[in-house]
Every structure is written in structure tokens, then in C-alpha cells.
mmCIF file as Biopython writes it, N, C-alpha, C and O atoms, coordinates in Angstrom:
data_model
#
loop_
_atom_site.group_PDB
_atom_site.id
_atom_site.type_symbol
_atom_site.label_atom_id
_atom_site.label_alt_id
_atom_site.label_comp_id
_atom_site.label_asym_id
_atom_site.label_entity_id
_atom_site.label_seq_id
_atom_site.pdbx_PDB_ins_code
_atom_site.Cartn_x
_atom_site.Cartn_y
_atom_site.Cartn_z
_atom_site.occupancy
_atom_site.B_iso_or_equiv
_atom_site.auth_seq_id
_atom_site.auth_asym_id
_atom_site.pdbx_PDB_model_num
ATOM 1   N N  . MET A ? 1  ? 40.759 -17.558 45.536 1.0 0.0 1  A 1 
ATOM 2   C CA . MET A ? 1  ? 40.465 -17.026 44.217 1.0 0.0 1  A 1 
ATOM 3   C C  . MET A ? 1  ? 38.953 -16.945 43.987 1.0 0.0 1  A 1 
ATOM 4   O O  . MET A ? 1  ? 38.450 -15.988 43.398 1.0 0.0 1  A 1 
ATOM 5   N N  . ALA A ? 2  ? 38.251 -17.955 44.457 1.0 0.0 2  A 1 
ATOM 6   C CA . ALA A ? 2  ? 36.793 -17.957 44.280 1.0 0.0 2  A 1 
ATOM 7   C C  . ALA A ? 2  ? 36.152 -16.798 45.039 1.0 0.0 2  A 1 
ATOM 8   O O  . ALA A ? 2  ? 35.178 -16.208 44.572 1.0 0.0 2  A 1 
ATOM 9   N N  . GLU A ? 3  ? 36.699 -16.477 46.206 1.0 0.0 3  A 1 
ATOM 10  C CA . GLU A ? 3  ? 36.146 -15.368 46.982 1.0 0.0 3  A 1 
ATOM 11  C C  . GLU A ? 3  ? 36.373 -14.035 46.270 1.0 0.0 3  A 1 
ATOM 12  O O  . GLU A ? 3  ? 35.496 -13.172 46.265 1.0 0.0 3  A 1 
ATOM 13  N N  . ALA A ? 4  ? 37.547 -13.873 45.674 1.0 0.0 4  A 1 
ATOM 14  C CA . ALA A ? 4  ? 37.838 -12.631 44.936 1.0 0.0 4  A 1 
ATOM 15  C C  . ALA A ? 4  ? 36.910 -12.496 43.733 1.0 0.0 4  A 1 
ATOM 16  O O  . ALA A ? 4  ? 36.423 -11.402 43.447 1.0 0.0 4  A 1 
ATOM 17  N N  . LEU A ? 5  ? 36.662 -13.598 43.027 1.0 0.0 5  A 1 
ATOM 18  C CA . LEU A ? 5  ? 35.744 -13.568 41.890 1.0 0.0 5  A 1 
ATOM 19  C C  . LEU A ? 5  ? 34.318 -13.280 42.338 1.0 0.0 5  A 1 
ATOM 20  O O  . LEU A ? 5  ? 33.592 -12.542 41.671 1.0 0.0 5  A 1 
ATOM 21  N N  . SER A ? 6  ? 33.919 -13.855 43.456 1.0 0.0 6  A 1 
ATOM 22  C CA . SER A ? 6  ? 32.576 -13.592 43.987 1.0 0.0 6  A 1 
ATOM 23  C C  . SER A ? 6  ? 32.412 -12.123 44.354 1.0 0.0 6  A 1 
ATOM 24  O O  . SER A ? 6  ? 31.364 -11.526 44.106 1.0 0.0 6  A 1 
ATOM 25  N N  . ASN A ? 7  ? 33.459 -11.541 44.949 1.0 0.0 7  A 1 
ATOM 26  C CA . ASN A ? 7  ? 33.414 -10.115 45.292 1.0 0.0 7  A 1 
ATOM 27  C C  . ASN A ? 7  ? 33.312 -9.256  44.036 1.0 0.0 7  A 1 
ATOM 28  O O  . ASN A ? 7  ? 32.550 -8.290  43.998 1.0 0.0 7  A 1 
ATOM 29  N N  . LYS A ? 8  ? 34.094 -9.616  42.997 1.0 0.0 8  A 1 
ATOM 30  C CA . LYS A ? 8  ? 34.057 -8.853  41.754 1.0 0.0 8  A 1 
ATOM 31  C C  . LYS A ? 8  ? 32.672 -8.939  41.110 1.0 0.0 8  A 1 
ATOM 32  O O  . LYS A ? 8  ? 32.153 -7.935  40.622 1.0 0.0 8  A 1 
ATOM 33  N N  . ILE A ? 9  ? 32.081 -10.118 41.108 1.0 0.0 9  A 1 
ATOM 34  C CA . ILE A ? 9  ? 30.746 -10.308 40.547 1.0 0.0 9  A 1 
ATOM 35  C C  . ILE A ? 9  ? 29.732 -9.465  41.316 1.0 0.0 9  A 1 
ATOM 36  O O  . ILE A ? 9  ? 28.866 -8.827  40.717 1.0 0.0 9  A 1 
ATOM 37  N N  . HIS A ? 10 ? 29.844 -9.465  42.631 1.0 0.0 10 A 1 
ATOM 38  C CA . HIS A ? 10 ? 28.926 -8.664  43.458 1.0 0.0 10 A 1 
ATOM 39  C C  . HIS A ? 10 ? 29.059 -7.177  43.139 1.0 0.0 10 A 1 
ATOM 40  O O  . HIS A ? 10 ? 28.055 -6.483  42.982 1.0 0.0 10 A 1 
ATOM 41  N N  . GLU A ? 11 ? 30.300 -6.683  43.042 1.0 0.0 11 A 1 
ATOM 42  C CA . GLU A ? 11 ? 30.529 -5.266  42.728 1.0 0.0 11 A 1 
ATOM 43  C C  . GLU A ? 11 ? 29.996 -4.910  41.345 1.0 0.0 11 A 1 
ATOM 44  O O  . GLU A ? 11 ? 29.396 -3.849  41.171 1.0 0.0 11 A 1 
ATOM 45  N N  . LEU A ? 12 ? 30.206 -5.781  40.360 1.0 0.0 12 A 1 
ATOM 46  C CA . LEU A ? 12 ? 29.717 -5.513  39.009 1.0 0.0 12 A 1 
ATOM 47  C C  . LEU A ? 12 ? 28.193 -5.538  38.955 1.0 0.0 12 A 1 
ATOM 48  O O  . LEU A ? 12 ? 27.590 -4.744  38.233 1.0 0.0 12 A 1 
ATOM 49  N N  . ASP A ? 13 ? 27.566 -6.434  39.705 1.0 0.0 13 A 1 
ATOM 50  C CA . ASP A ? 13 ? 26.096 -6.466  39.774 1.0 0.0 13 A 1 
ATOM 51  C C  . ASP A ? 13 ? 25.551 -5.138  40.305 1.0 0.0 13 A 1 
ATOM 52  O O  . ASP A ? 13 ? 24.593 -4.583  39.767 1.0 0.0 13 A 1 
ATOM 53  N N  . ILE A ? 14 ? 26.175 -4.647  41.359 1.0 0.0 14 A 1 
ATOM 54  C CA . ILE A ? 14 ? 25.737 -3.372  41.939 1.0 0.0 14 A 1 
ATOM 55  C C  . ILE A ? 14 ? 25.953 -2.236  40.956 1.0 0.0 14 A 1 
ATOM 56  O O  . ILE A ? 14 ? 25.075 -1.392  40.777 1.0 0.0 14 A 1 
ATOM 57  N N  . LEU A ? 15 ? 27.121 -2.209  40.315 1.0 0.0 15 A 1 
ATOM 58  C CA . LEU A ? 15 ? 27.437 -1.149  39.358 1.0 0.0 15 A 1 
ATOM 59  C C  . LEU A ? 15 ? 26.448 -1.141  38.195 1.0 0.0 15 A 1 
ATOM 60  O O  . LEU A ? 15 ? 25.964 -0.078  37.805 1.0 0.0 15 A 1 
ATOM 61  N N  . LEU A ? 16 ? 26.143 -2.311  37.638 1.0 0.0 16 A 1 
ATOM 62  C CA . LEU A ? 16 ? 25.198 -2.388  36.527 1.0 0.0 16 A 1 
ATOM 63  C C  . LEU A ? 16 ? 23.790 -1.980  36.957 1.0 0.0 16 A 1 
ATOM 64  O O  . LEU A ? 16 ? 23.050 -1.374  36.182 1.0 0.0 16 A 1 
ATOM 65  N N  . ASP A ? 17 ? 23.427 -2.309  38.181 1.0 0.0 17 A 1 
ATOM 66  C CA . ASP A ? 17 ? 22.126 -1.884  38.698 1.0 0.0 17 A 1 
ATOM 67  C C  . ASP A ? 17 ? 22.073 -0.360  38.817 1.0 0.0 17 A 1 
ATOM 68  O O  . ASP A ? 17 ? 21.053 0.258   38.508 1.0 0.0 17 A 1 
ATOM 69  N N  . GLU A ? 18 ? 23.170 0.236   39.264 1.0 0.0 18 A 1 
ATOM 70  C CA . GLU A ? 18 ? 23.224 1.700   39.362 1.0 0.0 18 A 1 
ATOM 71  C C  . GLU A ? 18 ? 23.166 2.346   37.981 1.0 0.0 18 A 1 
ATOM 72  O O  . GLU A ? 18 ? 22.526 3.385   37.814 1.0 0.0 18 A 1 
ATOM 73  N N  . PHE A ? 19 ? 23.821 1.749   36.992 1.0 0.0 19 A 1 
ATOM 74  C CA . PHE A ? 19 ? 23.760 2.280   35.631 1.0 0.0 19 A 1 
ATOM 75  C C  . PHE A ? 19 ? 22.324 2.281   35.110 1.0 0.0 19 A 1 
ATOM 76  O O  . PHE A ? 19 ? 21.908 3.220   34.432 1.0 0.0 19 A 1 
ATOM 77  N N  . SER A ? 20 ? 21.571 1.235   35.426 1.0 0.0 20 A 1 
ATOM 78  C CA . SER A ? 20 ? 20.209 1.146   34.908 1.0 0.0 20 A 1 
ATOM 79  C C  . SER A ? 20 ? 19.287 2.192   35.538 1.0 0.0 20 A 1 
ATOM 80  O O  . SER A ? 20 ? 18.249 2.528   34.969 1.0 0.0 20 A 1 
ATOM 81  N N  . SER A ? 21 ? 19.665 2.707   36.713 1.0 0.0 21 A 1 
ATOM 82  C CA . SER A ? 21 ? 18.823 3.711   37.354 1.0 0.0 21 A 1 
ATOM 83  C C  . SER A ? 21 ? 19.156 5.139   36.906 1.0 0.0 21 A 1 
ATOM 84  O O  . SER A ? 21 ? 18.442 6.075   37.268 1.0 0.0 21 A 1 
ATOM 85  N N  . LEU A ? 22 ? 20.222 5.320   36.129 1.0 0.0 22 A 1 
ATOM 86  C CA . LEU A ? 22 ? 20.580 6.658   35.634 1.0 0.0 22 A 1 
ATOM 87  C C  . LEU A ? 22 ? 19.646 7.085   34.517 1.0 0.0 22 A 1 
ATOM 88  O O  . LEU A ? 22 ? 19.151 6.255   33.754 1.0 0.0 22 A 1 
ATOM 89  N N  . ARG A ? 23 ? 19.412 8.373   34.428 1.0 0.0 23 A 1 
ATOM 90  C CA . ARG A ? 23 ? 18.589 8.872   33.327 1.0 0.0 23 A 1 
ATOM 91  C C  . ARG A ? 23 ? 19.351 8.672   32.010 1.0 0.0 23 A 1 
ATOM 92  O O  . ARG A ? 23 ? 20.578 8.583   32.019 1.0 0.0 23 A 1 
ATOM 93  N N  . PRO A ? 24 ? 18.650 8.602   30.898 1.0 0.0 24 A 1 
ATOM 94  C CA . PRO A ? 24 ? 19.282 8.255   29.609 1.0 0.0 24 A 1 
ATOM 95  C C  . PRO A ? 24 ? 20.446 9.155   29.191 1.0 0.0 24 A 1 
ATOM 96  O O  . PRO A ? 24 ? 21.402 8.668   28.588 1.0 0.0 24 A 1 
ATOM 97  N N  . ASN A ? 25 ? 20.390 10.437  29.491 1.0 0.0 25 A 1 
ATOM 98  C CA . ASN A ? 25 ? 21.461 11.329  29.043 1.0 0.0 25 A 1 
ATOM 99  C C  . ASN A ? 25 ? 22.428 11.685  30.171 1.0 0.0 25 A 1 
ATOM 100 O O  . ASN A ? 25 ? 23.078 12.729  30.117 1.0 0.0 25 A 1 
ATOM 101 N N  . ALA A ? 26 ? 22.528 10.838  31.183 1.0 0.0 26 A 1 
ATOM 102 C CA . ALA A ? 26 ? 23.428 11.097  32.308 1.0 0.0 26 A 1 
ATOM 103 C C  . ALA A ? 26 ? 24.882 11.008  31.853 1.0 0.0 26 A 1 
ATOM 104 O O  . ALA A ? 26 ? 25.234 10.230  30.967 1.0 0.0 26 A 1 
ATOM 105 N N  . VAL A ? 27 ? 25.705 11.823  32.483 1.0 0.0 27 A 1 
ATOM 106 C CA . VAL A ? 27 ? 27.140 11.812  32.194 1.0 0.0 27 A 1 
ATOM 107 C C  . VAL A ? 27 ? 27.829 10.946  33.242 1.0 0.0 27 A 1 
ATOM 108 O O  . VAL A ? 27 ? 27.585 11.088  34.440 1.0 0.0 27 A 1 
ATOM 109 N N  . VAL A ? 28 ? 28.681 10.058  32.781 1.0 0.0 28 A 1 
ATOM 110 C CA . VAL A ? 28 ? 29.397 9.162   33.673 1.0 0.0 28 A 1 
ATOM 111 C C  . VAL A ? 28 ? 30.888 9.466   33.554 1.0 0.0 28 A 1 
ATOM 112 O O  . VAL A ? 28 ? 31.428 9.557   32.451 1.0 0.0 28 A 1 
ATOM 113 N N  . TYR A ? 29 ? 31.539 9.621   34.693 1.0 0.0 29 A 1 
ATOM 114 C CA . TYR A ? 29 ? 32.981 9.860   34.716 1.0 0.0 29 A 1 
ATOM 115 C C  . TYR A ? 29 ? 33.662 8.649   35.343 1.0 0.0 29 A 1 
ATOM 116 O O  . TYR A ? 29 ? 33.187 8.108   36.341 1.0 0.0 29 A 1 
ATOM 117 N N  . THR A ? 30 ? 34.771 8.231   34.754 1.0 0.0 30 A 1 
ATOM 118 C CA . THR A ? 30 ? 35.499 7.085   35.283 1.0 0.0 30 A 1 
ATOM 119 C C  . THR A ? 30 ? 36.989 7.387   35.332 1.0 0.0 30 A 1 
ATOM 120 O O  . THR A ? 30 ? 37.487 8.285   34.653 1.0 0.0 30 A 1 
ATOM 121 N N  . LYS A ? 31 ? 37.680 6.615   36.150 1.0 0.0 31 A 1 
ATOM 122 C CA . LYS A ? 31 ? 39.138 6.668   36.180 1.0 0.0 31 A 1 
ATOM 123 C C  . LYS A ? 31 ? 39.648 5.588   35.245 1.0 0.0 31 A 1 
ATOM 124 O O  . LYS A ? 31 ? 39.247 4.430   35.359 1.0 0.0 31 A 1 
ATOM 125 N N  . ARG A ? 32 ? 40.515 5.945   34.334 1.0 0.0 32 A 1 
ATOM 126 C CA . ARG A ? 32 ? 41.114 4.942   33.442 1.0 0.0 32 A 1 
ATOM 127 C C  . ARG A ? 32 ? 42.334 4.308   34.083 1.0 0.0 32 A 1 
ATOM 128 O O  . ARG A ? 32 ? 42.686 3.171   33.769 1.0 0.0 32 A 1 
ATOM 129 N N  . VAL A ? 33 ? 42.979 5.042   34.981 1.0 0.0 33 A 1 
ATOM 130 C CA . VAL A ? 33 ? 44.122 4.536   35.730 1.0 0.0 33 A 1 
ATOM 131 C C  . VAL A ? 33 ? 43.755 4.642   37.211 1.0 0.0 33 A 1 
ATOM 132 O O  . VAL A ? 33 ? 43.553 5.747   37.716 1.0 0.0 33 A 1 
ATOM 133 N N  . PRO A ? 34 ? 43.667 3.510   37.912 1.0 0.0 34 A 1 
ATOM 134 C CA . PRO A ? 34 ? 43.191 3.547   39.301 1.0 0.0 34 A 1 
ATOM 135 C C  . PRO A ? 34 ? 43.962 4.503   40.210 1.0 0.0 34 A 1 
ATOM 136 O O  . PRO A ? 34 ? 43.368 5.098   41.109 1.0 0.0 34 A 1 
ATOM 137 N N  . SER A ? 35 ? 45.259 4.662   40.000 1.0 0.0 35 A 1 
ATOM 138 C CA . SER A ? 35 ? 46.057 5.522   40.882 1.0 0.0 35 A 1 
ATOM 139 C C  . SER A ? 35 ? 45.982 7.000   40.504 1.0 0.0 35 A 1 
ATOM 140 O O  . SER A ? 35 ? 46.536 7.848   41.202 1.0 0.0 35 A 1 
ATOM 141 N N  . SER A ? 36 ? 45.305 7.306   39.413 1.0 0.0 36 A 1 
ATOM 142 C CA . SER A ? 36 ? 45.226 8.685   38.933 1.0 0.0 36 A 1 
ATOM 143 C C  . SER A ? 36 ? 44.034 9.409   39.546 1.0 0.0 36 A 1 
ATOM 144 O O  . SER A ? 36 ? 43.046 8.788   39.939 1.0 0.0 36 A 1 
ATOM 145 N N  . ASN A ? 37 ? 44.143 10.720  39.620 1.0 0.0 37 A 1 
ATOM 146 C CA . ASN A ? 37 ? 43.027 11.540  40.084 1.0 0.0 37 A 1 
ATOM 147 C C  . ASN A ? 37 ? 42.260 12.144  38.913 1.0 0.0 37 A 1 
ATOM 148 O O  . ASN A ? 37 ? 41.341 12.937  39.121 1.0 0.0 37 A 1 
ATOM 149 N N  . ILE A ? 38 ? 42.621 11.785  37.705 1.0 0.0 38 A 1 
ATOM 150 C CA . ILE A ? 38 ? 41.986 12.330  36.503 1.0 0.0 38 A 1 
ATOM 151 C C  . ILE A ? 38 ? 40.763 11.492  36.153 1.0 0.0 38 A 1 
ATOM 152 O O  . ILE A ? 38 ? 40.834 10.264  36.103 1.0 0.0 38 A 1 
ATOM 153 N N  . LEU A ? 39 ? 39.646 12.164  35.913 1.0 0.0 39 A 1 
ATOM 154 C CA . LEU A ? 39 ? 38.414 11.489  35.510 1.0 0.0 39 A 1 
ATOM 155 C C  . LEU A ? 39 ? 38.140 11.773  34.035 1.0 0.0 39 A 1 
ATOM 156 O O  . LEU A ? 39 ? 38.394 12.875  33.551 1.0 0.0 39 A 1 
ATOM 157 N N  . PHE A ? 40 ? 37.628 10.784  33.336 1.0 0.0 40 A 1 
ATOM 158 C CA . PHE A ? 40 ? 37.305 10.916  31.923 1.0 0.0 40 A 1 
ATOM 159 C C  . PHE A ? 40 ? 35.812 10.699  31.724 1.0 0.0 40 A 1 
ATOM 160 O O  . PHE A ? 40 ? 35.219 9.802   32.322 1.0 0.0 40 A 1 
ATOM 161 N N  . MET A ? 41 ? 35.210 11.532  30.876 1.0 0.0 41 A 1 
ATOM 162 C CA . MET A ? 41 ? 33.800 11.372  30.573 1.0 0.0 41 A 1 
ATOM 163 C C  . MET A ? 41 ? 33.648 10.134  29.685 1.0 0.0 41 A 1 
ATOM 164 O O  . MET A ? 41 ? 34.381 9.976   28.709 1.0 0.0 41 A 1 
ATOM 165 N N  . GLU A ? 42 ? 32.719 9.275   30.017 1.0 0.0 42 A 1 
ATOM 166 C CA . GLU A ? 42 ? 32.500 8.028   29.286 1.0 0.0 42 A 1 
ATOM 167 C C  . GLU A ? 42 ? 31.074 7.962   28.765 1.0 0.0 42 A 1 
ATOM 168 O O  . GLU A ? 42 ? 30.158 8.534   29.355 1.0 0.0 42 A 1 
ATOM 169 N N  . ASN A ? 43 ? 30.899 7.267   27.666 1.0 0.0 43 A 1 
ATOM 170 C CA . ASN A ? 43 ? 29.570 6.970   27.150 1.0 0.0 43 A 1 
ATOM 171 C C  . ASN A ? 43 ? 28.966 5.900   28.049 1.0 0.0 43 A 1 
ATOM 172 O O  . ASN A ? 43 ? 29.536 4.819   28.198 1.0 0.0 43 A 1 
ATOM 173 N N  . LYS A ? 44 ? 27.824 6.191   28.644 1.0 0.0 44 A 1 
ATOM 174 C CA . LYS A ? 44 ? 27.203 5.273   29.599 1.0 0.0 44 A 1 
ATOM 175 C C  . LYS A ? 44 ? 26.904 3.915   28.976 1.0 0.0 44 A 1 
ATOM 176 O O  . LYS A ? 44 ? 27.118 2.886   29.616 1.0 0.0 44 A 1 
ATOM 177 N N  . ASP A ? 45 ? 26.413 3.895   27.743 1.0 0.0 45 A 1 
ATOM 178 C CA . ASP A ? 45 ? 26.055 2.628   27.098 1.0 0.0 45 A 1 
ATOM 179 C C  . ASP A ? 45 ? 27.285 1.771   26.828 1.0 0.0 45 A 1 
ATOM 180 O O  . ASP A ? 45 ? 27.253 0.554   27.011 1.0 0.0 45 A 1 
ATOM 181 N N  . VAL A ? 46 ? 28.362 2.405   26.395 1.0 0.0 46 A 1 
ATOM 182 C CA . VAL A ? 46 ? 29.601 1.663   26.128 1.0 0.0 46 A 1 
ATOM 183 C C  . VAL A ? 46 ? 30.175 1.130   27.431 1.0 0.0 46 A 1 
ATOM 184 O O  . VAL A ? 46 ? 30.611 -0.019  27.496 1.0 0.0 46 A 1 
ATOM 185 N N  . LEU A ? 47 ? 30.177 1.957   28.464 1.0 0.0 47 A 1 
ATOM 186 C CA . LEU A ? 47 ? 30.695 1.535   29.758 1.0 0.0 47 A 1 
ATOM 187 C C  . LEU A ? 47 ? 29.862 0.391   30.330 1.0 0.0 47 A 1 
ATOM 188 O O  . LEU A ? 47 ? 30.409 -0.555  30.898 1.0 0.0 47 A 1 
ATOM 189 N N  . LYS A ? 48 ? 28.544 0.478   30.180 1.0 0.0 48 A 1 
ATOM 190 C CA . LYS A ? 48 ? 27.658 -0.585  30.669 1.0 0.0 48 A 1 
ATOM 191 C C  . LYS A ? 48 ? 27.919 -1.892  29.914 1.0 0.0 48 A 1 
ATOM 192 O O  . LYS A ? 48 ? 27.938 -2.964  30.519 1.0 0.0 48 A 1 
ATOM 193 N N  . ALA A ? 49 ? 28.119 -1.808  28.608 1.0 0.0 49 A 1 
ATOM 194 C CA . ALA A ? 49 ? 28.413 -3.007  27.817 1.0 0.0 49 A 1 
ATOM 195 C C  . ALA A ? 49 ? 29.742 -3.631  28.244 1.0 0.0 49 A 1 
ATOM 196 O O  . ALA A ? 49 ? 29.856 -4.853  28.335 1.0 0.0 49 A 1 
ATOM 197 N N  . THR A ? 50 ? 30.734 -2.798  28.503 1.0 0.0 50 A 1 
ATOM 198 C CA . THR A ? 50 ? 32.041 -3.293  28.937 1.0 0.0 50 A 1 
ATOM 199 C C  . THR A ? 50 ? 31.928 -3.992  30.288 1.0 0.0 50 A 1 
ATOM 200 O O  . THR A ? 50 ? 32.485 -5.073  30.478 1.0 0.0 50 A 1 
ATOM 201 N N  . LYS A ? 51 ? 31.218 -3.386  31.212 1.0 0.0 51 A 1 
ATOM 202 C CA . LYS A ? 51 ? 31.057 -3.976  32.546 1.0 0.0 51 A 1 
ATOM 203 C C  . LYS A ? 51 ? 30.206 -5.243  32.489 1.0 0.0 51 A 1 
ATOM 204 O O  . LYS A ? 51 ? 30.438 -6.170  33.265 1.0 0.0 51 A 1 
ATOM 205 N N  . SER A ? 52 ? 29.233 -5.299  31.592 1.0 0.0 52 A 1 
ATOM 206 C CA . SER A ? 52 ? 28.434 -6.521  31.421 1.0 0.0 52 A 1 
ATOM 207 C C  . SER A ? 52 ? 29.309 -7.659  30.917 1.0 0.0 52 A 1 
ATOM 208 O O  . SER A ? 52 ? 29.168 -8.801  31.353 1.0 0.0 52 A 1 
ATOM 209 N N  . LYS A ? 53 ? 30.212 -7.339  29.997 1.0 0.0 53 A 1 
ATOM 210 C CA . LYS A ? 53 ? 31.139 -8.348  29.475 1.0 0.0 53 A 1 
ATOM 211 C C  . LYS A ? 53 ? 32.070 -8.828  30.583 1.0 0.0 53 A 1 
ATOM 212 O O  . LYS A ? 53 ? 32.331 -10.026 30.694 1.0 0.0 53 A 1 
ATOM 213 N N  . GLU A ? 54 ? 32.577 -7.901  31.409 1.0 0.0 54 A 1 
ATOM 214 C CA . GLU A ? 54 ? 33.425 -8.279  32.541 1.0 0.0 54 A 1 
ATOM 215 C C  . GLU A ? 54 ? 32.674 -9.186  33.501 1.0 0.0 54 A 1 
ATOM 216 O O  . GLU A ? 54 ? 33.238 -10.148 34.021 1.0 0.0 54 A 1 
ATOM 217 N N  . LEU A ? 55 ? 31.394 -8.880  33.739 1.0 0.0 55 A 1 
ATOM 218 C CA . LEU A ? 55 ? 30.578 -9.687  34.632 1.0 0.0 55 A 1 
ATOM 219 C C  . LEU A ? 55 ? 30.425 -11.106 34.085 1.0 0.0 55 A 1 
ATOM 220 O O  . LEU A ? 55 ? 30.567 -12.075 34.832 1.0 0.0 55 A 1 
ATOM 221 N N  . ALA A ? 56 ? 30.141 -11.235 32.811 1.0 0.0 56 A 1 
ATOM 222 C CA . ALA A ? 56 ? 29.990 -12.561 32.203 1.0 0.0 56 A 1 
ATOM 223 C C  . ALA A ? 56 ? 31.295 -13.351 32.286 1.0 0.0 56 A 1 
ATOM 224 O O  . ALA A ? 56 ? 31.281 -14.548 32.575 1.0 0.0 56 A 1 
ATOM 225 N N  . GLU A ? 57 ? 32.422 -12.683 32.034 1.0 0.0 57 A 1 
ATOM 226 C CA . GLU A ? 57 ? 33.718 -13.358 32.108 1.0 0.0 57 A 1 
ATOM 227 C C  . GLU A ? 57 ? 34.023 -13.805 33.535 1.0 0.0 57 A 1 
ATOM 228 O O  . GLU A ? 57 ? 34.539 -14.903 33.745 1.0 0.0 57 A 1 
ATOM 229 N N  . ALA A ? 58 ? 33.708 -12.962 34.512 1.0 0.0 58 A 1 
ATOM 230 C CA . ALA A ? 58 ? 33.954 -13.311 35.913 1.0 0.0 58 A 1 
ATOM 231 C C  . ALA A ? 58 ? 33.087 -14.497 36.333 1.0 0.0 58 A 1 
ATOM 232 O O  . ALA A ? 58 ? 33.542 -15.370 37.072 1.0 0.0 58 A 1 
ATOM 233 N N  . LYS A ? 59 ? 31.843 -14.528 35.865 1.0 0.0 59 A 1 
ATOM 234 C CA . LYS A ? 59 ? 30.963 -15.661 36.194 1.0 0.0 59 A 1 
ATOM 235 C C  . LYS A ? 59 ? 31.488 -16.953 35.568 1.0 0.0 59 A 1 
ATOM 236 O O  . LYS A ? 59 ? 31.424 -18.016 36.187 1.0 0.0 59 A 1 
ATOM 237 N N  . ASP A ? 60 ? 32.008 -16.862 34.336 1.0 0.0 60 A 1 
ATOM 238 C CA . ASP A ? 60 ? 32.588 -18.047 33.693 1.0 0.0 60 A 1 
ATOM 239 C C  . ASP A ? 60 ? 33.814 -18.546 34.453 1.0 0.0 60 A 1 
ATOM 240 O O  . ASP A ? 60 ? 33.980 -19.749 34.654 1.0 0.0 60 A 1 
ATOM 241 N N  . LYS A ? 61 ? 34.671 -17.617 34.873 1.0 0.0 61 A 1 
ATOM 242 C CA . LYS A ? 61 ? 35.868 -17.998 35.638 1.0 0.0 61 A 1 
ATOM 243 C C  . LYS A ? 61 ? 35.481 -18.628 36.957 1.0 0.0 61 A 1 
ATOM 244 O O  . LYS A ? 61 ? 36.077 -19.626 37.365 1.0 0.0 61 A 1 
ATOM 245 N N  . LEU A ? 62 ? 34.481 -18.057 37.639 1.0 0.0 62 A 1 
ATOM 246 C CA . LEU A ? 62 ? 34.038 -18.596 38.916 1.0 0.0 62 A 1 
ATOM 247 C C  . LEU A ? 62 ? 33.477 -20.008 38.738 1.0 0.0 62 A 1 
ATOM 248 O O  . LEU A ? 62 ? 33.730 -20.884 39.565 1.0 0.0 62 A 1 
ATOM 249 N N  . ALA A ? 63 ? 32.728 -20.227 37.678 1.0 0.0 63 A 1 
ATOM 250 C CA . ALA A ? 63 ? 32.186 -21.563 37.402 1.0 0.0 63 A 1 
ATOM 251 C C  . ALA A ? 63 ? 33.338 -22.547 37.167 1.0 0.0 63 A 1 
ATOM 252 O O  . ALA A ? 63 ? 33.275 -23.693 37.614 1.0 0.0 63 A 1 
ATOM 253 N N  . GLY A ? 64 ? 34.382 -22.106 36.471 1.0 0.0 64 A 1 
ATOM 254 C CA . GLY A ? 64 ? 35.541 -22.958 36.226 1.0 0.0 64 A 1 
ATOM 255 C C  . GLY A ? 64 ? 36.295 -23.277 37.499 1.0 0.0 64 A 1 
ATOM 256 O O  . GLY A ? 64 ? 36.787 -24.393 37.662 1.0 0.0 64 A 1 
ATOM 257 N N  . VAL A ? 65 ? 36.393 -22.318 38.403 1.0 0.0 65 A 1 
ATOM 258 C CA . VAL A ? 65 ? 37.097 -22.524 39.671 1.0 0.0 65 A 1 
ATOM 259 C C  . VAL A ? 65 ? 36.291 -23.474 40.553 1.0 0.0 65 A 1 
ATOM 260 O O  . VAL A ? 65 ? 36.868 -24.333 41.221 1.0 0.0 65 A 1 
ATOM 261 N N  . GLN A ? 66 ? 34.981 -23.333 40.564 1.0 0.0 66 A 1 
ATOM 262 C CA . GLN A ? 66 ? 34.152 -24.186 41.420 1.0 0.0 66 A 1 
ATOM 263 C C  . GLN A ? 66 ? 34.093 -25.617 40.905 1.0 0.0 66 A 1 
ATOM 264 O O  . GLN A ? 66 ? 33.819 -26.537 41.676 1.0 0.0 66 A 1 
ATOM 265 N N  . ASP A ? 67 ? 34.345 -25.823 39.606 1.0 0.0 67 A 1 
ATOM 266 C CA . ASP A ? 67 ? 34.332 -27.170 39.045 1.0 0.0 67 A 1 
ATOM 267 C C  . ASP A ? 67 ? 35.567 -27.973 39.455 1.0 0.0 67 A 1 
ATOM 268 O O  . ASP A ? 67 ? 35.553 -29.203 39.400 1.0 0.0 67 A 1 
ATOM 269 N N  . LEU A ? 68 ? 36.632 -27.282 39.865 1.0 0.0 68 A 1 
ATOM 270 C CA . LEU A ? 68 ? 37.876 -27.970 40.233 1.0 0.0 68 A 1 
ATOM 271 C C  . LEU A ? 68 ? 37.785 -28.675 41.518 1.0 0.0 68 A 1 
ATOM 272 O O  . LEU A ? 68 ? 38.755 -29.296 41.952 1.0 0.0 68 A 1 
#
């Protein structure tokens, strides 16, 4: 479980770094359903905030797992 959380944290770190390198008015498309081929236009700032929250939650979970 700790390895899966570490991988998720690593992926989110990379994703957030890529978001910061985008120009301010860049358009970001995401999949809302992983198995779907449909892409939805997303607000970059909202998506970045959501991923930052996921990163913080994953770090908290990893800290809890390592304390056991």
C-alpha cells in the first residue's frame, strides 16, 4: 500500500509541475471516466486545486501507513 501511495504522490508531483509550466490561458482536457475516450475541457486552476488536494491527502495517508 505504501508503494502505491508513493507512486501516486510521484505522479501528482509531476502533474502539478506540468500545470505550473502551462501558459495562463492554456486549455486542459481530461477524462472524467478512465475507460472512456471522451475528453472534457477543464478549468486549469480548478483542476490544479483538485490535484493539489489529492496530493495532500495521499501524503497524509502515506504518513499514516508509515507510522504503523
